[in-house]
N, C-alpha and C positions, 0 to 999 in steps of 0.2 A: 486489426484482424479480427473480424468474426469465430470463434473457434467452436461452435454449440453454443453453450450456456456460459465464457466466458468473453471477454475481448483479450487481445493479447496488443498490448501498447508498446513501444519501442522510443525514448527516450538519446539520441544519439547528437554529442556534444558538436555547436556548427562552427568550423573556420577556428579560430584561437577558444572559445568558450571553455573555462573551466571547467572540469569534470564535478568539481563544486554546485558550481550552478545549475547544470543540468541536474542532479541528484536534488536538490534542493527543490526546482522546479516539477520533478516530477513528483516529488512527494507535496508540493501544494499544488498539483493537478488531481491527486486521487483525492485529498481533502476536499477541494472544492469539490467533487463530483459528488462524492457520498454527504456533502453537506446539501447540497442542490437536492438531490436526490429525497434524504430523508425530509425537507422543508418544502417540498413542492406539493402543495395541499392536493392539486387536477393529477397527479401520480398515484397519490397517496391513499387518492379516493379509488383508483382501480382499485386496487387489493383488497378495498371493501367491498365491492360488490358484493350482492346477494349472489351472483353464478358464482365469483372465483371462491366465496365464502363455502359455499354448496358443497363443491368438490373437493377443496382446502380448508377446511374449518380451522380458523386463527392462523391464516396467511399474513404475513406481512413482508412488503418489497424489501431486499434486504441484499447488497454489493458486496463485497470481500473482495479487498485490493491486496495482494503480494508485491512486495520490490523487492528484487536481485540484481547485482550488477556482476556484469562477465561476458566476454568475447560471445557472438553465435556467425554463423554462417545464414547469411542475408541470400535468398536469391527466388526466382520463379519455378515455381513446379506444379505441374499439372497435368494436364493434355492439349489437343490443338484446337477442344471445345471451351476449358475453361483453365484460367488460368490464374496463381492467385501466389502475394508474396510471401514467403514462410521468413522463421529464422529458428534454426535448429540447431541446439547445444546443449548439452546440460546444463549449463545458466538458467535458459529457456525452461528446461522443466522443473529445478529449483524455484523457479519464480510461479510458477504452475503448482507445487505445494505448496507454495507459501499461501499459497491464494483459496489456496481448499484447507487449509490450516487454519483460514481466519473465523471457519466454524467450529471448528475445535476448542478455539479459545476465547470464543464468544469476542471478538475484536471487527474492526472495519478493517483495522490495514494491521500485515504484518511486514515487517521488514525485515532482510538478513543483515547478522553483520559485516557484511562485505559493502554492503550499502548502506549501512548506517554509519562507518567508517567516511565515506566520501562528504556525509552531514556539514555545513555549516554548524560552529560551534554553540553558537544563539537560537539553532534547531535543535540539535542534539540533547540538550539540556530540558527540551520540551517530549521527549523520548521516555519510556519506560522498560524496561526489563522483563519479557511476559516470562521466557523459558531457556533455558542451556539444551540443545538438544544436536542430537546425529541425524542429519538428515539423509533416505534414502540415497546408494550411491558416494556415498561422503565417509569418509575414516574418521576425522576430526570432529568432535562437537563445534558448535557453533550458537552465540546469541539472537534469537529473535526480541524485536523492539516492536512497538506499536506507539504511533500518537492516537492519543481519545480525541474522536473529533467532537468539538464542543456541540451540541444542536439545540442546548438548550441551555442559559439563553443564550439570546444571540452575540457572538463574540464581537472585541473588539474588532475595527478592519483598521490595520495599520499600512496606510498607504507607502510610506517611507519603509516598511521592511519587505525582505524580498519575501520572506515569508507572512502573509496577509493575517492569518489567525493568534492573536496573542490566549493566551490564558487572561480571565476576568482576574480583577486586582483581588491578592488573596489566595487563589489558587496556587501551587508550587506543585512541581513535581515528586513524585512519592518519594525520591530521595534527599528531604528536603531543599530544593532549589541548589544544588549544589553540584546538577546536572545529573544524568543516569550512571549507576552502579557501575563498573566496570567489572567485565566479564573475571571471573576467575581464573588464575595462569594457569596453563595443562598440568597435568601431571607430568611429572619427570619421569 
C-alpha cells in the first residue's frame, strides 16, 4: 500500500509456511530492493539530473526499510468513491517508526527484536545490533538490528541459501563471527 512517501508491505505466511521462512523472505525482499535501487544506473542518474540537483543540492535516492512482527487488523477503509486496503495496529506503527529511524541511524534496514528472533540462525549472524531503545508507546526497551546491504563489491549469490546475499570472504559480523551480541538482560 502506498502511504505517501512510504510503502506498507505485509508478509503473511501461506498455509503451513513457518514464520521463520516468512521472516527470512521479508528481509531478503528488502535487501534485494535496496540493492537493486542502489545499483540501477538509470534510477540513480535521475537523482543527478541538473533540475533535481538545482532544487535539492546533494540529493541522493535513498529508501529505508523497517521490519517488525505483530498482529494487525486488515480491512477496507474509505468511501464509496475510493476504497483502500489498510492495516491498523500498534505493530504497524512500530514498523513505520523503524523505517523513519533508518535516517537517524544511517542504515537502510532496521529490524525490531521481535522480528530478529523469527529469523533463521544463519541469517541472525549476518545482522548487527544498532541500539537498545524504548520505542514510543512501549514500556520495555528493545534491541534494534540491521543488515548492512553489500553494495560494492558485488556479493556472492548463493542460490542454495534461503538468504542469497552472503558476506564476501574474510568479512565477518562485528561480534567476531559468533553471531550478534545478545541484548543485555532487563534490569531487575
